[in-house]
C-alpha positions as CSV (number, residue, x, y, z in Angstrom):
1,M,80.9,45.5,41.1
2,K,81.9,45.8,44.7
3,I,82.1,42.1,45.2
4,F,84.0,41.6,41.9
5,S,86.7,44.0,43.0
6,Y,87.0,42.3,46.4
7,V,87.3,38.9,44.7
8,I,90.0,40.2,42.4
9,I,91.9,41.7,45.3
10,A,91.7,38.4,47.2
11,I,92.9,36.4,44.2
12,S,95.8,38.9,43.8
13,L,96.8,38.6,47.4
14,A,96.8,34.8,47.1
15,L,99.0,35.0,44.0
16,I,101.4,37.4,45.7
17,I,101.8,35.0,48.7
18,F,102.2,32.0,46.4
19,N,104.8,33.7,44.2
20,F,106.6,35.1,47.2
21,T,107.2,31.5,48.5
22,K,108.7,30.6,45.1
23,V,111.4,33.3,45.2
24,D,115.0,32.0,45.9
25,F,116.4,34.8,48.0
26,S,120.0,33.7,47.4
27,N,119.5,34.3,43.6
28,P,116.3,36.4,43.2
29,F,117.0,37.4,39.6
30,E,117.9,34.0,38.2
31,G,115.7,31.2,36.8
32,K,112.2,30.7,38.2
33,S,112.8,33.4,40.9
34,T,112.5,36.1,38.2
35,V,109.1,34.7,37.1
36,A,108.0,34.7,40.7
37,L,109.1,38.3,41.2
38,I,107.2,39.3,38.1
39,G,104.2,37.5,39.5
40,V,104.5,39.4,42.8
41,V,104.8,42.8,41.1
42,S,101.8,42.0,38.8
43,G,99.7,41.1,41.8
44,F,100.5,44.4,43.4
45,C,99.6,46.2,40.2
46,A,96.2,44.3,40.0
47,I,95.5,45.4,43.6
48,F,96.5,49.0,42.8
49,L,94.2,49.0,39.8
50,M,91.3,47.6,41.7
51,L,91.7,50.3,44.4
52,I,91.7,53.0,41.7
53,F,88.6,51.4,40.2
54,R,86.8,51.4,43.6
55,I,87.8,55.1,44.2
56,S,86.6,56.1,40.8
57,K,83.2,54.3,41.3
58,S,82.7,56.1,44.7
59,I,83.5,59.4,43.1
60,E,81.1,58.6,40.3
61,E,78.3,57.8,42.8
62,K,78.9,61.0,44.7
63,S,78.8,63.1,41.6
64,K,75.5,61.6,40.6
65,E,73.9,62.5,43.9
66,D,74.5,66.2,43.3
């Protein structure tokens, strides 16, 4: 599971970078820029969820040791 979460985080970072290049900063909330901003936000959400998942797994492993 550790490798899986790192792969998801890497894919999310790649999508954030890709979508960030598609944002038109003169009109960020019009046309395709809106879709790109949604992609950036969803990428950050995916990373955040994977970090929560990793923390919960480490807590689970520590609680099994006791």
